[in-house]
C-alpha positions in Angstrom: -20.0 -33.5 -21.3 -19.5 -31.3 -18.3 -16.0 -30.7 -18.6 -16.4 -29.7 -22.3 -19.3 -27.3 -21.4 -17.1 -25.8 -18.7 -14.2 -25.3 -21.1 -16.7 -23.5 -23.5 -17.9 -21.1 -20.8 -14.6 -20.2 -19.7 -13.0 -19.8 -23.2 -14.6 -16.6 -23.7 -13.1 -14.8 -20.5 -15.4 -12.2 -18.9 -19.0 -11.9 -19.9 -20.5 -8.9 -21.6 -21.8 -7.6 -18.2 -18.7 -7.9 -16.3 -16.1 -6.6 -18.7 -17.3 -3.1 -19.0 -17.5 -2.9 -15.2 -13.9 -4.0 -14.8 -12.8 -1.7 -17.6 -14.4 1.2 -15.8 -12.7 0.5 -12.6 -9.3 0.3 -14.5 -10.1 3.5 -16.4 -10.0 5.3 -13.1 -6.2 5.0 -13.1 -6.0 6.9 -16.3 -8.5 9.7 -15.5 -5.9 12.5 -16.1 -8.4 15.3 -15.3 -8.0 14.3 -11.7 -4.3 15.5 -11.7 -5.3 19.2 -11.2 -6.6 18.2 -7.9 -4.1 15.6 -6.9 -1.1 17.8 -7.2 -2.2 20.5 -4.7 -3.7 17.9 -2.2 -0.5 15.9 -2.4 1.6 19.0 -1.5 -0.7 19.6 1.3 -0.5 16.1 2.8 3.3 16.1 2.4 3.8 19.3 4.2 1.7 18.2 7.2 4.2 18.5 10.3 3.7 15.0 11.6 7.3 14.0 12.3 7.6 10.4 13.5 3.8 10.3 13.5 4.1 10.0 9.6 5.5 6.4 9.9 3.2 5.5 12.3 0.5 6.3 10.0 2.2 4.6 7.4 2.3 1.5 9.4 6.0 1.0 9.3 6.2 -0.3 12.9 3.2 -2.7 12.1 5.1 -4.0 9.0 2.1 -3.3 6.7 -0.1 -0.3 6.0 -2.1 0.8 9.1 -5.0 2.2 6.9 -6.9 -1.2 6.2 -6.8 -2.0 10.0 -8.3 1.4 11.0 -10.9 1.1 8.5 -12.4 -2.0 10.2 -13.6 0.4 13.2 -16.0 2.6 11.1 -17.3 -0.1 8.8 -17.8 -2.4 11.9 -19.6 0.1 13.8 -21.7 1.3 10.8 -22.7 -2.3 9.9 -23.6 -3.1 13.5 -25.9 0.2 13.6 -27.4 -1.1 10.3 -28.3 -4.5 12.0 -29.8 -2.7 15.1 -32.0 -0.5 12.9 -33.7 -3.6 11.6 -34.5 -4.5 15.2 -37.1 -2.6 17.2 -36.1 -0.9 20.4 -32.4 0.0 19.6 -32.7 3.6 18.6 -30.2 4.9 21.0 -27.6 2.0 20.5 -27.8 2.6 16.8 -27.1 6.2 17.1 -24.2 5.6 19.3 -22.6 3.2 16.9 -23.2 5.7 14.0 -21.3 8.3 15.9 -18.6 5.9 16.8 -18.2 5.2 13.1 -17.9 9.0 12.5 -15.3 9.4 15.1 -13.2 6.5 14.1 -13.2 7.3 10.4 -11.1 10.3 11.1 -7.7 8.4 11.9 -8.5 5.9 9.2 -8.8 8.8 6.7 -5.6 10.3 8.0 -3.7 7.0 7.4 -5.3 6.6 3.9 -4.2 10.1 2.9 -0.6 9.7 4.2 -0.4 6.6 2.0 -1.9 8.0 -0.9 0.3 11.0 -1.1 3.2 8.5 -1.9 1.8 6.4 -4.7 2.0 6.2 -8.4 -0.3 8.5 -10.3 -2.6 5.7 -11.5 -3.0 4.7 -7.8 -3.4 8.2 -6.7 -6.3 8.8 -9.3 -8.1 5.8 -8.1 -7.2 6.6 -4.6 -8.8 10.0 -4.9 -12.2 8.4 -6.1 -12.0 6.0 -3.2 -11.4 8.9 -0.7 -14.4 10.9 -2.2 -16.6 7.8 -1.9 -15.7 7.5 1.9 -16.1 11.3 2.4 -19.8 11.0 1.1 -20.3 8.2 3.3 -19.1 10.1 6.4 -21.4 13.0 5.2 -24.5 10.7 5.0 -23.9 9.2 8.4 -23.3 12.5 10.0 -26.7 13.6 8.5 -28.1 10.2 9.9 -26.7 11.1 13.5 -28.0 14.4 13.4 -31.6 13.3 12.1 -31.7 10.6 14.9 -31.0 13.2 17.4 -33.8 15.3 16.5 -36.1 12.3 16.6 -36.4 11.8 12.9 -35.6 8.1 13.2 -36.9 7.2 10.0 -35.0 9.6 7.8 -31.7 8.7 10.0 -32.0 5.1 9.2 -32.4 5.8 5.4 -29.4 8.0 5.6 -27.6 5.4 7.5 -28.5 2.7 5.0 -27.4 5.1 2.1 -24.1 5.8 3.9 -23.5 2.0 4.3 -23.9 1.4 0.5 -21.6 4.3 -0.4 -19.1 3.1 2.1 -19.3 -0.3 0.3 -18.5 1.3 -3.0 -15.6 2.9 -1.2 -14.4 -0.4 0.1 -14.7 -1.9 -3.4 -12.6 0.8 -4.7 -10.0 0.3 -2.1 -9.9 -3.3 -2.9 -9.1 -2.4 -6.6 -6.6 -0.1 -5.5 -4.8 -2.6 -3.2 -5.1 -5.8 -5.1 -5.3 -4.9 -8.7 -3.1 -2.0 -8.7 -0.9 -3.1 -5.8 -0.9 -0.3 -3.6 0.5 -1.0 -0.1 1.8 -4.4 -1.3 5.5 -5.4 -0.4 7.3 -5.2 -3.9 10.1 -7.0 -2.6 8.2 -10.1 -1.5 8.7 -12.2 -4.5 12.7 -11.8 -4.7 13.3 -14.9 -2.5 11.2 -16.9 -4.9 13.1 -15.9 -7.9 16.4 -17.1 -6.7 18.5 -20.1 -5.9 19.8 -20.6 -2.5 23.2 -21.3 -3.7 26.2 -18.9 -3.7 26.3 -16.9 -6.9 29.0 -14.7 -8.5 28.2 -11.0 -9.2 31.6 -9.7 -10.4 35.2 -9.1 -8.9 36.0 -7.1 -6.1 37.7 -4.5 -8.1 34.6 -3.7 -10.0 33.1 -2.2 -6.9 34.3 1.4 -5.8 34.3 1.9 -2.1 31.3 4.0 -0.9 29.6 4.0 -4.5 26.4 2.5 -5.0 26.6 0.0 -8.0 23.7 -2.1 -9.6 24.2 -5.7 -10.6 21.7 -8.2 -12.1 21.2 -11.7 -10.6 19.0 -13.6 -12.8 15.5 -11.8 -12.7 16.5 -9.7 -9.6 18.4 -6.4 -9.6 20.8 -5.8 -6.8 22.4 -3.0 -4.9 26.0 -3.5 -4.2 27.8 -1.0 -1.7 31.6 -1.7 -0.8 32.4 -0.3 2.4 36.0 -1.4 2.8 38.4 -3.7 1.2 36.6 -6.7 1.8 33.2 -5.7 3.3 30.2 -5.4 1.0 26.6 -4.8 1.5 24.2 -6.3 -1.0 20.4 -5.6 -0.9 17.6 -6.1 -3.5 17.6 -3.0 -5.6 13.9 -2.6 -6.2 12.3 -0.8 -3.2 9.7 -2.7 -1.3 7.4 0.3 -1.3 6.9 1.0 -5.1 10.1 -0.6 -6.7 12.2 2.6 -6.8 16.0 2.0 -7.8 17.9 2.1 -4.6 21.1 2.1 -6.7 20.3 5.5 -7.7 19.5 6.8 -4.2 21.6 8.4 -1.7 24.0 7.0 0.8 24.3 8.3 4.3 25.0 7.0 7.8 25.1 3.4 6.7 21.7 3.4 5.0 20.4 4.1 1.4 17.5 6.6 0.7 15.0 5.6 -2.2 15.2 8.4 -4.8 11.3 8.0 -5.4 9.5 8.5 -2.1 12.4 8.7 0.4 12.1 5.3 2.1 15.5 4.5 4.0 17.1 1.1 4.5 19.9 0.0 6.6 22.7 -1.4 4.3 23.8 -4.0 6.8 20.5 -5.9 7.0 17.9 -4.2 4.8 15.9 -2.9 7.8 13.4 -0.2 6.9 14.4 2.7 9.3 12.0 5.2 7.6 8.9 5.0 5.6 6.7 5.2 3.5 8.1 1.5 2.9 6.5 -0.8 5.6 8.7 -4.0 4.6 12.5 -4.2 4.7 14.6 -5.1 1.8 15.8 -8.5 1.0 19.6 -8.7 2.3 22.1 -10.9 0.9 25.0 -12.6 2.5 28.5 -11.9 0.8 31.8 -13.6 0.5 34.9 -13.0 -1.4 36.9 -15.7 -2.9 40.7 -15.9 -3.0 40.8 -14.8 -6.6 38.6 -11.6 -5.7 35.2 -13.0 -7.0 32.3 -11.7 -5.2 29.6 -14.1 -4.4 26.3 -13.6 -2.8 23.4 -15.7 -1.3 20.0 -15.0 -0.1 19.1 -17.0 3.1 15.7 -18.5 2.4 15.9 -18.3 -1.3 14.7 -21.0 -3.6 
């Protein structure tokens, strides 16, 4: 029966040719030998005097990382150059596209490095190999551009196709980094799906000292509770949208809370991310205090 055969094929999980490949990708995150390189490079990237430009490169104003968007420019140019290389009479256009890809790879690389420097160790290890692949692709395309300019079109095409292949490997590693290791994803997105939309109690008012961050648990969701006055409370999801850092252990200043892990800063009144690397705001809860002093919270849109 077709159904029985399908069940038999799926019961064993990945095939013998697939599992080693996936295990090799996962193993990159545990390759501790890369740490000797990661430390100095991370310090260098963090020390760059970028000012507000750092948040721009993170993509905070965009609402998600900028790097994947910028990557489309060099990849699109190089793929178009490869197509033109297969059609006679397009030497100049192909070389122009190769050069455009090299130039546009620079801002994409900067955005990637800025994100990379604020990730977990496992993500940084995979990211370093991803960056090395992309650098190799840029080097191959630079050689292709030079060769084409010197009239060595055949060698230029060969280097270009090699660069496209290496860039494809880099893209695969980037996908593994983003989708399997979760780099760049909004870690607070599941919160509304884990809660009911009804008012729920989290304690009594006298349990929360004014001006002190307090952690509470609401079902599966940890909360940050900050009491600003006798009856005014701010409640946010406690796990940072960037990489799940505990906001309840962070610093309070100027009506905001700063994540202790990577410095993302969120406004207490509405959860807005006023500074990166977080690109998404924190879920912000409505609050009310009953006559008996019980504090209740509700997340709009939950359920």
